[in-house]
C-alpha positions in Angstrom: -19.9 6.4 -11.8 -19.8 3.2 -13.7 -20.1 0.0 -11.5 -18.5 -3.4 -12.2 -18.8 -6.7 -10.6 -15.6 -9.0 -10.6 -16.2 -12.3 -12.5 -14.3 -15.5 -12.3 -15.0 -18.0 -15.2 -17.7 -20.5 -13.9 -18.2 -18.8 -10.7 -20.8 -16.5 -9.4 -20.1 -12.8 -9.0 -17.4 -12.0 -6.3 -17.6 -8.4 -5.5 -19.2 -5.1 -6.7 -16.7 -2.4 -7.4 -17.0 1.3 -8.2 -15.7 1.9 -11.8 -12.7 3.8 -10.6 -11.7 1.2 -7.9 -7.9 0.2 -7.8 -8.7 -3.4 -7.3 -10.6 -4.3 -10.5 -9.1 -6.6 -13.0 -9.7 -7.8 -16.6 -12.3 -10.1 -15.4 -14.9 -7.4 -14.6 -18.0 -6.5 -16.5 -19.9 -3.2 -16.4 -23.2 -3.0 -14.6 -25.9 -0.4 -14.4 -26.5 1.3 -11.0 -29.8 -1.0 -10.7 -27.8 -4.1 -11.5 -25.2 -3.4 -8.9 -28.0 -2.7 -6.3 -29.6 -5.9 -7.2 -26.2 -7.9 -6.8 -25.8 -6.3 -3.4 -29.2 -7.2 -2.4 -28.6 -10.8 -3.3 -25.6 -10.9 -1.0 -22.7 -10.1 -3.4 -20.4 -8.1 -1.2 -19.1 -4.6 -2.0 -15.4 -4.2 -2.5 -13.7 -3.1 0.9 -11.5 -0.8 -1.1 -14.0 1.2 -2.8 -17.3 0.9 -0.9 -16.7 4.0 1.0 -16.5 5.9 -2.3 -20.3 5.6 -2.8 -21.3 2.1 -2.7 -23.8 1.0 -0.1 -22.3 -1.1 2.7 
C-alpha cells in the first residue's frame, strides 16, 4: 500500500495517509514505507481517518 503525506506549501508535513485514504488531496506526495515510519517517528501524526487501516498509531 502506498503512503502519502499531506504537504502545504512552505509548511512542514501535516499528516501521513494510507494511499487509499479518502482525505488525501492534490498536495500529497508519495512516500516509501520507511519514509512514512520516519515521519511518524518525528512526530508527524497519522491521519485519523485511515490510520486504523494499517498505519501505526
